[in-house]
NUDREN-793514 format. One record per atom (N, C-alpha, C): atom name; x, y, z. Coordinates in steps of 0.02 Angstrom, whole numbers, always signed. Layout:
N
 name      x      y      z
   CA      X      Y      Z
...
end
This chain:
268
 name      x      y      z
    N  +6568   +164  -7552
   CA  +6496   +160  -7542
    C  +6467   +105  -7585
    N  +6423    +65  -7557
   CA  +6393    +11  -7595
    C  +6345    +39  -7647
    N  +6352    +19  -7710
   CA  +6309    +47  -7761
    C  +6238    +22  -7754
    N  +6190    +63  -7776
   CA  +6121    +42  -7779
    C  +6113     -9  -7835
    N  +6059    -46  -7832
   CA  +6043    -92  -7885
    C  +6016    -53  -7944
    N  +6014    -84  -8004
   CA  +6000    -46  -8065
    C  +5934     -9  -8065
    N  +5881    -37  -8036
   CA  +5816     -4  -8039
    C  +5799    +24  -7971
    N  +5771    +84  -7968
   CA  +5758   +116  -7905
    C  +5685   +139  -7901
    N  +5653   +124  -7845
   CA  +5587   +150  -7832
    C  +5592   +213  -7790
    N  +5538   +250  -7787
   CA  +5536   +309  -7745
    C  +5545   +289  -7672
    N  +5589   +322  -7638
   CA  +5601   +309  -7567
    C  +5555   +353  -7526
    N  +5518   +322  -7480
   CA  +5470   +358  -7439
    C  +5500   +371  -7370
    N  +5485   +429  -7341
   CA  +5507   +444  -7274
    C  +5452   +485  -7241
    N  +5416   +454  -7194
   CA  +5359   +486  -7163
    C  +5362   +475  -7088
    N  +5342   +525  -7050
   CA  +5340   +518  -6978
    C  +5279   +552  -6950
    N  +5255   +529  -6892
   CA  +5198   +560  -6861
    C  +5199   +545  -6787
    N  +5181   +596  -6745
   CA  +5172   +584  -6675
    C  +5111   +540  -6665
    N  +5118   +489  -6624
   CA  +5065   +439  -6618
    C  +5020   +455  -6560
    N  +4955   +445  -6569
   CA  +4906   +450  -6516
    C  +4891   +380  -6491
    N  +4896   +369  -6427
   CA  +4890   +301  -6402
    C  +4817   +280  -6392
    N  +4771   +326  -6387
   CA  +4701   +309  -6375
    C  +4666   +294  -6441
    N  +4682   +236  -6469
   CA  +4656   +215  -6533
    C  +4612   +153  -6523
    N  +4574   +137  -6576
   CA  +4532    +77  -6573
    C  +4575    +16  -6557
    N  +4551    -26  -6513
   CA  +4591    -81  -6487
    C  +4582   -143  -6532
    N  +4638   -171  -6554
   CA  +4638   -235  -6587
    C  +4662   -287  -6537
    N  +4633   -345  -6538
   CA  +4649   -397  -6488
    C  +4718   -426  -6501
    N  +4763   -419  -6451
   CA  +4829   -449  -6453
    C  +4843   -482  -6386
    N  +4881   -535  -6386
   CA  +4905   -563  -6323
    C  +4953   -513  -6292
    N  +4946   -498  -6228
   CA  +4984   -444  -6199
    C  +5019   -466  -6135
    N  +5080   -493  -6140
   CA  +5118   -508  -6080
    C  +5137   -444  -6044
    N  +5155   -450  -5981
   CA  +5174   -391  -5942
    C  +5231   -355  -5975
    N  +5225   -288  -5980
   CA  +5276   -249  -6014
    C  +5344   -258  -5984
    N  +5348   -258  -5918
   CA  +5412   -261  -5885
    C  +5449   -327  -5900
    N  +5412   -378  -5920
   CA  +5443   -443  -5930
    C  +5467   -452  -6002
    N  +5457   -403  -6045
   CA  +5474   -409  -6115
    C  +5531   -362  -6132
    N  +5583   -390  -6163
   CA  +5641   -350  -6182
    C  +5625   -306  -6242
    N  +5669   -259  -6257
   CA  +5661   -217  -6316
    C  +5658   -260  -6379
    N  +5704   -308  -6384
   CA  +5705   -351  -6443
    C  +5641   -392  -6449
    N  +5614   -413  -6392
   CA  +5551   -449  -6392
    C  +5494   -406  -6417
    N  +5492   -343  -6394
   CA  +5440   -297  -6416
    C  +5447   -280  -6490
    N  +5509   -273  -6513
   CA  +5521   -261  -6585
    C  +5495   -320  -6627
    N  +5508   -380  -6603
   CA  +5484   -440  -6638
    C  +5408   -442  -6638
    N  +5377   -419  -6584
   CA  +5304   -417  -6582
    C  +5276   -372  -6637
    N  +5306   -313  -6645
   CA  +5281   -267  -6696
    C  +5287   -299  -6765
    N  +5345   -329  -6779
   CA  +5353   -362  -6844
    C  +5301   -417  -6852
    N  +5288   -454  -6799
   CA  +5237   -506  -6802
    C  +5168   -478  -6816
    N  +5151   -422  -6784
   CA  +5085   -391  -6797
    C  +5080   -366  -6868
    N  +5134   -334  -6891
   CA  +5135   -311  -6960
    C  +5124   -369  -7008
    N  +5159   -423  -6997
   CA  +5155   -480  -7042
    C  +5087   -515  -7038
    N  +5056   -515  -6980
   CA  +4988   -542  -6976
    C  +4941   -501  -7019
    N  +4948   -435  -7016
   CA  +4906   -391  -7057
    C  +4921   -401  -7131
    N  +4984   -410  -7148
   CA  +5002   -421  -7218
    C  +4972   -487  -7244
    N  +4978   -539  -7204
   CA  +4951   -604  -7225
    C  +4876   -600  -7234
    N  +4841   -564  -7189
   CA  +4769   -557  -7195
    C  +4749   -520  -7259
    N  +4794   -478  -7283
   CA  +4781   -439  -7344
    C  +4807   -475  -7407
    N  +4831   -537  -7399
   CA  +4856   -574  -7456
    C  +4927   -557  -7477
    N  +4964   -523  -7433
   CA  +5033   -505  -7446
    C  +5080   -555  -7411
    N  +5141   -560  -7436
   CA  +5191   -603  -7406
    C  +5221   -567  -7345
    N  +5231   -600  -7289
   CA  +5263   -568  -7232
    C  +5332   -540  -7249
    N  +5349   -484  -7217
   CA  +5416   -456  -7225
    C  +5466   -499  -7187
    N  +5526   -507  -7214
   CA  +5578   -545  -7182
    C  +5620   -499  -7139
    N  +5632   -519  -7076
   CA  +5676   -481  -7034
    C  +5747   -482  -7060
    N  +5782   -426  -7054
   CA  +5850   -420  -7080
    C  +5893   -387  -7026
    N  +5950   -418  -7011
   CA  +5993   -394  -6957
    C  +6022   -325  -6970
    N  +6042   -311  -7031
   CA  +6070   -245  -7046
    C  +6016   -191  -7040
    N  +5956   -205  -7064
   CA  +5902   -156  -7058
    C  +5883   -146  -6985
    N  +5884   -200  -6945
   CA  +5869   -194  -6874
    C  +5921   -150  -6839
    N  +5984   -159  -6857
   CA  +6037   -117  -6828
    C  +6025    -44  -6845
    N  +6011    -30  -6908
   CA  +5999    +40  -6929
    C  +5938    +69  -6894
    N  +5884    +31  -6891
   CA  +5824    +55  -6857
    C  +5837    +68  -6783
    N  +5877    +25  -6752
   CA  +5894    +36  -6682
    C  +5934    +99  -6671
    N  +5982   +112  -6715
   CA  +6021   +174  -6711
    C  +5976   +234  -6719
    N  +5931   +232  -6767
   CA  +5888   +289  -6781
    C  +5839   +302  -6723
    N  +5811   +249  -6695
   CA  +5767   +258  -6638
    C  +5805   +287  -6578
    N  +5866   +263  -6567
   CA  +5907   +287  -6511
    C  +5925   +361  -6519
    N  +5940   +382  -6580
   CA  +5956   +452  -6592
    C  +5896   +497  -6580
    N  +5838   +474  -6601
   CA  +5778   +514  -6588
    C  +5763   +518  -6513
    N  +5772   +463  -6478
   CA  +5760   +463  -6406
    C  +5809   +509  -6371
    N  +5872   +507  -6391
   CA  +5923   +549  -6361
    C  +5908   +623  -6370
    N  +5884   +640  -6430
   CA  +5868   +710  -6446
    C  +5797   +729  -6426
    N  +5757   +680  -6405
   CA  +5686   +691  -6389
    C  +5650   +726  -6447
    N  +5665   +703  -6507
   CA  +5638   +734  -6567
    C  +5618   +680  -6617
    N  +5558   +687  -6643
   CA  +5533   +639  -6692
    C  +5542   +668  -6763
    N  +5599   +655  -6792
   CA  +5611   +676  -6861
    C  +5656   +625  -6895
    N  +5650   +621  -6961
   CA  +5695   +578  -6998
    C  +5765   +607  -7002
    N  +5771   +674  -6998
   CA  +5836   +706  -7007
    C  +5881   +696  -6947
    N  +5854   +700  -6885
   CA  +5897   +692  -6827
    C  +5926   +622  -6823
    N  +5892   +575  -6854
   CA  +5916   +506  -6853
    C  +5972   +494  -6903
    N  +5985   +541  -6948
   CA  +6037   +533  -6998
    C  +6008   +517  -7067
    N  +6052   +514  -7116
   CA  +6031   +501  -7185
    C  +6024   +426  -7195
    N  +5963   +404  -7205
   CA  +5949   +332  -7209
    C  +5988   +300  -7266
    N  +5989   +332  -7324
   CA  +6024   +303  -7381
    C  +6098   +291  -7366
    N  +6129   +339  -7331
   CA  +6199   +332  -7313
    C  +6209   +274  -7264
    N  +6163   +267  -7217
   CA  +6168   +213  -7168
    C  +6159   +145  -7201
    N  +6114   +141  -7249
   CA  +6105    +78  -7286
    C  +6169    +60  -7323
    N  +6199   +109  -7355
   CA  +6261    +96  -7392
    C  +6318    +76  -7346
    N  +6322   +107  -7287
   CA  +6376    +91  -7240
    C  +6371    +20  -7214
    N  +6311     -9  -7214
   CA  +6301    -78  -7192
    C  +6302   -127  -7250
    N  +6315   -101  -7311
   CA  +6318   -145  -7369
    C  +6251   -168  -7394
    N  +6197   -132  -7376
   CA  +6130   -151  -7398
    C  +6118   -125  -7469
    N  +6101   -171  -7513
   CA  +6084   -152  -7582
    C  +6008   -152  -7589
    N  +5983   -103  -7624
   CA  +5911    -94  -7625
    C  +5887    -65  -7692
    N  +5824    -81  -7708
   CA  +5789    -48  -7762
    C  +5750    +12  -7735
    N  +5721     +4  -7676
   CA  +5684    +58  -7643
    C  +5689    +49  -7568
    N  +5680   +103  -7531
   CA  +5681    +98  -7458
    C  +5631   +146  -7428
    N  +5611   +132  -7367
   CA  +5563   +174  -7332
    C  +5570   +168  -7258
    N  +5542   +215  -7221
   CA  +5545   +215  -7148
    C  +5481   +244  -7119
    N  +5456   +213  -7068
   CA  +5404   +243  -7026
    C  +5433   +254  -6957
    N  +5416   +312  -6927
   CA  +5440   +328  -6860
    C  +5382   +349  -6817
    N  +5390   +345  -6752
   CA  +5338   +367  -6706
    C  +5362   +365  -6635
    N  +5323   +396  -6590
   CA  +5338   +390  -6519
    C  +5273   +380  -6480
    N  +5280   +355  -6420
   CA  +5223   +344  -6376
    C  +5244   +353  -6304
    N  +5197   +377  -6263
   CA  +5209   +382  -6191
    C  +5178   +324  -6153
    N  +5154   +274  -6189
   CA  +5127   +214  -6156
    C  +5184   +176  -6121
    N  +5166   +132  -6076
   CA  +5216    +98  -6034
    C  +5263    +56  -6077
    N  +5327    +60  -6061
   CA  +5379    +20  -6092
    C  +5373    -51  -6068
    N  +5375   -103  -6107
   CA  +5390   -105  -6178
    C  +5329   -123  -6221
    N  +5289   -171  -6198
   CA  +5236   -198  -6240
    C  +5183   -146  -6256
    N  +5161   -108  -6204
   CA  +5109    -58  -6216
    C  +5133     -5  -6266
    N  +5196    +15  -6259
   CA  +5223    +65  -6305
    C  +5228    +36  -6376
    N  +5251    -26  -6381
   CA  +5256    -58  -6446
    C  +5187    -62  -6479
    N  +5137    -82  -6440
   CA  +5070    -88  -6468
    C  +5043    -20  -6490
    N  +5055    +32  -6450
   CA  +5031    +99  -6468
    C  +5064   +124  -6532
    N  +5129   +113  -6538
   CA  +5164   +134  -6599
    C  +5138    +97  -6659
    N  +5130    +32  -6652
   CA  +5103     -8  -6708
    C  +5033    +16  -6728
    N  +4990    +26  -6679
   CA  +4922    +48  -6695
    C  +4922   +117  -6728
    N  +4965   +161  -6703
   CA  +4970   +227  -6734
    C  +4990   +223  -6807
    N  +5038   +181  -6822
   CA  +5059   +172  -6891
    C  +5002   +144  -6934
    N  +4968    +94  -6908
   CA  +4917    +61  -6948
    C  +4854   +104  -6956
    N  +4845   +152  -6912
   CA  +4788   +198  -6917
    C  +4805   +262  -6954
    N  +4865   +265  -6981
   CA  +4887   +322  -7022
    C  +4896   +296  -7093
    N  +4858   +322  -7140
   CA  +4860   +295  -7209
    C  +4930   +294  -7239
    N  +4970   +348  -7233
   CA  +5037   +346  -7263
    C  +5082   +293  -7231
    N  +5078   +286  -7165
   CA  +5120   +237  -7131
    C  +5097   +166  -7148
    N  +5032   +156  -7148
   CA  +5005    +90  -7165
    C  +5025    +70  -7236
    N  +5025   +119  -7281
   CA  +5043   +104  -7351
    C  +5114    +77  -7355
    N  +5160   +104  -7315
   CA  +5229    +79  -7316
    C  +5233     +9  -7287
    N  +5201     -2  -7230
   CA  +5204    -68  -7198
    C  +5168   -121  -7239
    N  +5119   -101  -7279
   CA  +5081   -148  -7320
    C  +5102   -144  -7393
    N  +5162   -120  -7406
   CA  +5187   -113  -7474
    C  +5189   -181  -7510
    N  +5174   -179  -7575
   CA  +5180   -240  -7615
    C  +5248   -244  -7650
    N  +5295   -201  -7630
   CA  +5363   -202  -7658
    C  +5416   -218  -7605
    N  +5409   -190  -7545
   CA  +5459   -203  -7493
    C  +5458   -277  -7473
    N  +5517   -304  -7458
   CA  +5520   -374  -7438
    C  +5561   -387  -7375
    N  +5599   -338  -7350
   CA  +5638   -346  -7289
    C  +5623   -288  -7241
    N  +5629   -302  -7176
   CA  +5614   -252  -7125
    C  +5663   -258  -7066
    N  +5676   -201  -7035
   CA  +5711   -199  -6971
    C  +5674   -152  -6925
    N  +5669   -169  -6861
   CA  +5630   -130  -6813
    C  +5674   -110  -6755
    N  +5670    -46  -6734
   CA  +5707    -23  -6677
    C  +5663    +16  -6629
    N  +5670     +3  -6564
   CA  +5635    +41  -6512
    C  +5687    +68  -6463
    N  +5676   +128  -6438
   CA  +5722   +158  -6389
    C  +5680   +197  -6338
    N  +5700   +192  -6275
   CA  +5662   +222  -6220
    C  +5700   +282  -6191
    N  +5664   +337  -6182
   CA  +5693   +397  -6151
    C  +5663   +402  -6080
    N  +5703   +387  -6030
   CA  +5678   +382  -5962
    C  +5657   +449  -5932
    N  +5687   +504  -5955
   CA  +5672   +569  -5924
    C  +5600   +591  -5934
    N  +5569   +569  -5989
   CA  +5499   +585  -5999
    C  +5456   +524  -6017
    N  +5485   +465  -6007
   CA  +5449   +401  -6017
    C  +5420   +395  -6087
    N  +5459   +416  -6136
   CA  +5437   +409  -6206
    C  +5475   +352  -6240
    N  +5441   +316  -6282
   CA  +5471   +265  -6324
    C  +5469   +288  -6396
    N  +5527   +286  -6428
   CA  +5532   +304  -6499
    C  +5543   +241  -6540
    N  +5511   +240  -6598
   CA  +5516   +181  -6641
    C  +5532   +199  -6713
    N  +5570   +154  -6745
   CA  +5585   +161  -6816
    C  +5577    +92  -6849
    N  +5543    +91  -6906
   CA  +5539    +31  -6948
    C  +5569    +49  -7015
    N  +5623    +14  -7033
   CA  +5658    +26  -7096
    C  +5645    -34  -7142
    N  +5623    -19  -7202
   CA  +5606    -71  -7251
    C  +5642    -60  -7316
    N  +5658   -115  -7350
   CA  +5688   -110  -7417
    C  +5655   -160  -7464
    N  +5660   -143  -7527
   CA  +5650   -191  -7580
    C  +5720   -211  -7603
    N  +5739   -272  -7590
   CA  +5807   -296  -7604
    C  +5803   -364  -7638
    N  +5859   -382  -7669
   CA  +5863   -450  -7695
    C  +5862   -500  -7638
    N  +5840   -560  -7652
   CA  +5837   -614  -7603
    C  +5907   -627  -7576
    N  +5916   -620  -7510
   CA  +5980   -638  -7479
    C  +5968   -682  -7417
    N  +5911   -716  -7416
   CA  +5894   -762  -7362
    C  +5911   -833  -7382
    N  +5948   -868  -7340
   CA  +5968   -936  -7355
    C  +5908   -983  -7360
    N  +5913  -1032  -7405
   CA  +5861  -1083  -7411
    C  +5863  -1129  -7350
    N  +5809  -1167  -7340
   CA  +5801  -1208  -7280
    C  +5794  -1282  -7299
    N  +5831  -1325  -7266
   CA  +5826  -1397  -7275
    C  +5800  -1430  -7212
    N  +5762  -1484  -7220
   CA  +5736  -1522  -7164
    C  +5741  -1596  -7179
    N  +5767  -1634  -7133
   CA  +5767  -1707  -7140
    C  +5699  -1733  -7120
    N  +5667  -1771  -7164
   CA  +5597  -1791  -7154
    C  +5588  -1864  -7135
    N  +5639  -1905  -7143
   CA  +5630  -1975  -7127
    C  +5695  -2014  -7124
    N  +5696  -2066  -7083
   CA  +5753  -2113  -7078
    C  +5726  -2184  -7079
    N  +5768  -2230  -7104
   CA  +5747  -2300  -7106
    C  +5808  -2345  -7108
    N  +5804  -2401  -7072
   CA  +5856  -2452  -7076
    C  +5825  -2518  -7097
    N  +5856  -2551  -7144
   CA  +5835  -2618  -7164
    C  +5897  -2662  -7164
    N  +5905  -2702  -7111
   CA  +5965  -2741  -7104
    C  +6025  -2696  -7096
    N  +6073  -2700  -7142
   CA  +6132  -2656  -7139
    C  +6129  -2601  -7191
    N  +6068  -2587  -7217
   CA  +6058  -2530  -7262
    C  +6024  -2473  -7224
    N  +6047  -2412  -7235
   CA  +6018  -2353  -7200
    C  +5995  -2303  -7252
    N  +5938  -2271  -7238
   CA  +5909  -2224  -7286
    C  +5884  -2161  -7251
    N  +5887  -2106  -7286
   CA  +5861  -2042  -7262
    C  +5821  -2008  -7318
    N  +5773  -1968  -7299
   CA  +5738  -1923  -7346
    C  +5739  -1853  -7318
    N  +5735  -1804  -7362
   CA  +5735  -1734  -7340
    C  +5694  -1692  -7388
    N  +5681  -1631  -7368
   CA  +5646  -1583  -7410
    C  +5677  -1515  -7398
    N  +5654  -1466  -7436
   CA  +5681  -1398  -7427
    C  +5635  -1347  -7458
    N  +5648  -1285  -7440
   CA  +5610  -1229  -7470
    C  +5651  -1166  -7464
    N  +5634  -1117  -7505
   CA  +5664  -1051  -7500
    C  +5611  -1005  -7470
    N  +5623   -974  -7412
   CA  +5572   -932  -7381
    C  +5546   -880  -7430
    N  +5480   -875  -7434
   CA  +5449   -830  -7482
    C  +5462   -757  -7466
    N  +5468   -717  -7518
   CA  +5474   -645  -7513
    C  +5419   -613  -7555
    N  +5400   -552  -7537
   CA  +5350   -517  -7576
    C  +5374   -505  -7648
    N  +5437   -489  -7655
   CA  +5468   -478  -7721
    C  +5537   -510  -7722
    N  +5561   -526  -7781
   CA  +5630   -551  -7792
    C  +5643   -617  -7757
    N  +5592   -659  -7751
   CA  +5600   -725  -7721
    C  +5640   -769  -7768
    N  +5695   -797  -7743
   CA  +5741   -835  -7786
    C  +5715   -906  -7801
    N  +5690   -941  -7750
   CA  +5668  -1009  -7759
    C  +5723  -1060  -7744
    N  +5703  -1120  -7724
   CA  +5749  -1173  -7705
    C  +5788  -1198  -7766
    N  +5853  -1209  -7757
   CA  +5894  -1237  -7811
    C  +5914  -1309  -7798
    N  +5951  -1322  -7744
   CA  +5977  -1390  -7733
    C  +6001  -1398  -7661
    N  +6032  -1457  -7649
   CA  +6054  -1476  -7581
    C  +6126  -1499  -7582
    N  +6159  -1492  -7525
   CA  +6222  -1525  -7510
    C  +6210  -1575  -7453
    N  +6242  -1633  -7457
   CA  +6233  -1684  -7406
    C  +6302  -1706  -7380
    N  +6310  -1706  -7314
   CA  +6371  -1730  -7283
    C  +6356  -1792  -7241
    N  +6407  -1833  -7232
   CA  +6399  -1899  -7200
    C  +6457  -1910  -7153
    N  +6443  -1945  -7097
   CA  +6497  -1966  -7053
    C  +6479  -2030  -7017
    N  +6530  -2064  -6993
   CA  +6523  -2125  -6955
    C  +6544  -2110  -6883
    N  +6501  -2126  -6835
   CA  +6516  -2112  -6766
    C  +6529  -2039  -6754
    N  +6585  -2023  -6722
   CA  +6603  -1953  -6709
    C  +6658  -1929  -6757
    N  +6664  -1963  -6814
   CA  +6715  -1945  -6862
    C  +6700  -1880  -6898
    N  +6744  -1862  -6943
   CA  +6737  -1799  -6980
    C  +6680  -1804  -7031
    N  +6648  -1747  -7042
   CA  +6598  -1742  -7095
    C  +6633  -1741  -7162
    N  +6604  -1776  -7211
   CA  +6628  -1772  -7279
    C  +6569  -1767  -7327
    N  +6578  -1727  -7379
   CA  +6524  -1715  -7427
    C  +6517  -1775  -7473
    N  +6455  -1802  -7477
   CA  +6443  -1858  -7522
    C  +6393  -1841  -7578
    N  +6359  -1784  -7571
   CA  +6316  -1758  -7624
    C  +6326  -1683  -7625
    N  +6339  -1656  -7685
   CA  +6351  -1585  -7692
    C  +6305  -1558  -7747
    N  +6267  -1506  -7730
   CA  +6221  -1475  -7779
    C  +6173  -1527  -7809
    N  +6146  -1569  -7768
   CA  +6100  -1620  -7792
    C  +6028  -1597  -7785
    N  +5986  -1619  -7831
   CA  +5914  -1606  -7825
    C  +5877  -1665  -7796
    N  +5913  -1719  -7782
   CA  +5883  -1778  -7752
    C  +5861  -1762  -7680
    N  +5809  -1796  -7657
   CA  +5786  -1787  -7588
    C  +5786  -1853  -7549
    N  +5829  -1899  -7569
   CA  +5835  -1962  -7532
    C  +5905  -1991  -7542
    N  +5924  -2034  -7495
   CA  +5990  -2066  -7498
    C  +5986  -2133  -7463
    N  +6013  -2184  -7495
   CA  +6019  -2250  -7464
    C  +6092  -2273  -7468
    N  +6119  -2292  -7411
   CA  +6187  -2319  -7407
    C  +6182  -2392  -7386
    N  +6210  -2435  -7426
   CA  +6201  -2507  -7416
    C  +6263  -2539  -7383
    N  +6251  -2597  -7353
   CA  +6304  -2639  -7325
    C  +6347  -2602  -7275
    N  +6316  -2568  -7228
   CA  +6354  -2533  -7176
    C  +6381  -2584  -7126
    N  +6437  -2566  -7096
   CA  +6467  -2609  -7045
    C  +6423  -2607  -6982
    N  +6412  -2665  -6952
   CA  +6370  -2669  -6892
    C  +6406  -2639  -6832
    N  +6366  -2617  -6782
   CA  +6393  -2591  -6720
    C  +6415  -2518  -6726
    N  +6389  -2483  -6774
   CA  +6410  -2413  -6783
    C  +6349  -2368  -6795
    N  +6360  -2303  -6783
   CA  +6308  -2252  -6795
    C  +6327  -2214  -6859
    N  +6278  -2205  -6902
   CA  +6288  -2169  -6965
    C  +6243  -2107  -6965
    N  +6270  -2053  -6989
   CA  +6232  -1990  -6987
    C  +6242  -1950  -7050
    N  +6191  -1911  -7067
   CA  +6198  -1861  -7120
    C  +6173  -1794  -7095
    N  +6191  -1742  -7130
   CA  +6161  -1677  -7121
    C  +6154  -1645  -7190
    N  +6106  -1601  -7197
   CA  +6088  -1574  -7263
    C  +6082  -1498  -7258
    N  +6101  -1464  -7311
   CA  +6088  -1392  -7315
    C  +6061  -1377  -7386
    N  +6023  -1323  -7392
   CA  +5992  -1305  -7455
    C  +6020  -1239  -7480
    N  +6018  -1229  -7546
   CA  +6041  -1168  -7579
    C  +5986  -1144  -7626
    N  +5976  -1077  -7628
   CA  +5926  -1051  -7674
    C  +5958  -1032  -7741
    N  +5918  -1008  -7787
   CA  +5942   -995  -7855
    C  +5986   -933  -7860
    N  +5992   -895  -7806
   CA  +6040   -840  -7805
    C  +6105   -860  -7769
    N  +6109   -923  -7748
   CA  +6169   -946  -7714
    C  +6169   -934  -7640
    N  +6113   -915  -7610
   CA  +6109   -906  -7538
    C  +6105   -974  -7504
    N  +6156   -990  -7465
   CA  +6162  -1056  -7434
    C  +6132  -1054  -7364
    N  +6090  -1102  -7348
   CA  +6060  -1106  -7282
    C  +6104  -1144  -7233
    N  +6078  -1152  -7173
   CA  +6115  -1187  -7120
    C  +6109  -1263  -7129
    N  +6159  -1297  -7103
   CA  +6155  -1370  -7099
    C  +6100  -1390  -7051
    N  +6065  -1443  -7068
   CA  +6018  -1472  -7020
    C  +6057  -1503  -6963
    N  +6022  -1518  -6909
   CA  +6053  -1559  -6856
    C  +6068  -1628  -6885
    N  +6119  -1660  -6857
   CA  +6137  -1727  -6880
    C  +6078  -1775  -6869
    N  +6065  -1815  -6920
   CA  +6014  -1867  -6916
    C  +6049  -1935  -6914
    N  +6042  -1971  -6858
   CA  +6082  -2031  -6845
    C  +6041  -2095  -6851
    N  +6074  -2146  -6876
   CA  +6044  -2213  -6878
    C  +6096  -2263  -6851
    N  +6075  -2303  -6802
   CA  +6118  -2354  -6772
    C  +6107  -2420  -6808
    N  +6162  -2452  -6828
   CA  +6158  -2518  -6858
    C  +6184  -2568  -6807
    N  +6141  -2606  -6774
   CA  +6163  -2651  -6719
    C  +6202  -2711  -6746
end
């Protein structure tokens, strides 16, 4: 079992049957039938994060392991036609089985008989936000990651939802972007920038970059490792060739981001 992190907050677990006839907040509403479950789940996270931003909080980061757990829990509730935290299983055990390390965790659950998928997602979200205990979890100033799961029970047209949140150490890769290219004769230059996506808590911050280089379709080779520089100039390149770099960023916890797309410069 994956151990918990040294400090632990109180874990909240609250559920409520949702009433769909609530005060309407304006949202763009594509046809329900045209939106997948994953699309509706993303909508709820987007609505939550819009509310968080309006309140001066940092948006929650989506997490694949939490999304998997939330999906399992929603599916179990739909299968049993029961809205409880217990029928879905022990959340702490599920977090450990997925290797999730946490200081604190929480879950909001709900169901709606509104049309699958967008109408049901909207009803569940509104129900949570109009319930003080549920809203408090979604608007927490400690949680920083979220996973959302929706499941549909066709026999009675009910949609069950679970939102699982944790306060965890930063495990999101930093982001690099190439911002400029320039050629002067046979000299080629690039500039780039980067950032570490913000978290409500435990934000690591940007540390440095790795830079790889290649000529034509040749192999990539590292020419800068753990550099804090944001520019590179290579002089006296051979004419008639294409030169390219790609960059990736790392945060202060060692979370490595993806390589950028290759940025190419042709030297005629």
